[in-house]
C-alpha positions as CSV (number, residue, x, y, z in Angstrom):
1,M,-22.4,4.8,15.5
2,I,-19.6,3.0,13.7
3,F,-20.4,-0.2,12.0
4,P,-18.9,-3.4,13.6
5,E,-16.9,-4.1,10.4
6,I,-15.2,-0.7,10.7
7,L,-14.5,-1.2,14.3
8,S,-12.9,-4.5,13.4
9,S,-10.7,-2.8,10.9
10,I,-9.7,-0.2,13.5
11,H,-8.9,-2.8,16.1
12,T,-6.6,-4.7,13.7
13,F,-4.4,-1.5,13.3
14,S,-1.0,-1.8,15.0
15,E,1.0,1.4,15.7
16,S,4.1,-0.8,15.7
17,A,3.6,-1.3,11.9
18,I,4.5,2.4,11.4
19,S,8.2,2.9,11.0
20,A,10.0,5.5,13.2
21,E,10.9,7.4,10.1
22,R,7.3,7.7,9.1
23,K,6.3,8.7,12.6
24,A,8.9,11.5,12.5
25,V,7.5,12.7,9.1
26,L,3.9,12.7,10.5
27,Q,4.8,14.4,13.8
28,P,4.2,18.0,12.5
29,L,0.7,16.9,11.4
30,V,0.0,15.4,14.8
31,L,1.1,18.6,16.5
32,Y,-1.1,20.7,14.1
33,I,-4.1,18.6,14.9
34,Q,-3.5,18.6,18.6
35,E,-3.0,22.4,18.7
36,K,-6.3,22.9,16.7
37,K,-8.1,20.5,19.0
38,N,-6.8,22.1,22.2
39,S,-7.9,25.6,20.9
40,N,-11.4,24.2,19.9
41,E,-10.6,25.3,16.3
42,T,-11.9,23.6,13.1
43,I,-9.5,21.1,11.7
44,R,-9.4,20.9,7.9
45,L,-7.3,18.2,6.3
46,N,-6.8,18.1,2.5
47,F,-5.2,14.9,1.2
48,I,-3.6,15.3,-2.3
49,C,-2.3,12.6,-4.6
50,T,-1.5,12.7,-8.3
51,H,-4.7,11.4,-9.7
52,N,-7.1,11.7,-6.8
53,S,-8.2,8.2,-7.6
54,R,-7.3,6.1,-4.5
55,R,-4.7,7.3,-2.0
56,S,-6.2,10.7,-1.3
57,H,-9.7,9.1,-1.1
58,L,-8.6,6.4,1.3
59,S,-6.8,8.9,3.5
60,Q,-9.8,11.3,3.5
61,V,-12.3,8.6,4.5
62,W,-10.1,7.0,7.2
63,A,-9.0,10.4,8.7
64,Q,-12.7,11.4,9.0
65,T,-13.6,8.0,10.4
66,M,-10.8,8.1,13.0
67,A,-11.7,11.6,14.0
68,Y,-15.2,10.4,14.8
69,Y,-13.8,7.2,16.5
70,F,-11.5,9.3,18.8
71,K,-14.2,12.0,19.3
72,V,-12.1,14.8,17.8
73,P,-14.7,17.4,17.0
74,S,-14.9,19.8,14.0
75,V,-12.7,17.7,11.6
76,Y,-13.4,18.1,7.9
77,C,-11.4,16.0,5.5
78,Y,-11.1,16.5,1.7
79,S,-9.3,14.8,-1.1
80,G,-7.8,16.3,-4.3
81,G,-5.3,15.6,-7.0
82,T,-3.2,17.2,-9.6
83,E,-5.1,15.5,-12.4
84,A,-8.8,14.8,-12.8
85,T,-9.5,11.1,-13.0
86,A,-12.2,8.6,-11.8
87,M,-11.9,6.8,-8.5
88,F,-10.0,3.6,-8.9
89,P,-12.4,0.6,-8.5
90,K,-10.0,-1.3,-6.2
91,A,-10.1,1.7,-3.8
92,V,-13.9,1.3,-3.5
93,E,-13.5,-2.5,-3.0
94,T,-11.0,-1.8,-0.2
95,L,-13.3,0.6,1.6
96,I,-16.2,-1.9,1.3
97,T,-13.9,-4.7,2.6
98,Q,-13.0,-2.5,5.6
99,G,-16.7,-2.1,6.4
100,L,-17.6,1.2,4.8
101,E,-20.7,1.4,2.7
């Protein structure tokens, strides 16, 4: 079950907000995920940012949420960074605002 607030966040997403350049950069990732899904293989995604304090966490949480939403099985998402730091408080606020607990 996905909370209604999360569904609301998902439904406000617009693919047209993603530039053609960004879509081109992401295409190899899309193909990788699709190949794994088609082969019934486990999909492991590791999101890395410098401090592992916000971007990688947001990416991890939303990738896992969208895998569940789109019923893509066996997806495991992780976050990491090149430096050990605490999670940025605004990242937590953002997740809460988007409906995550």
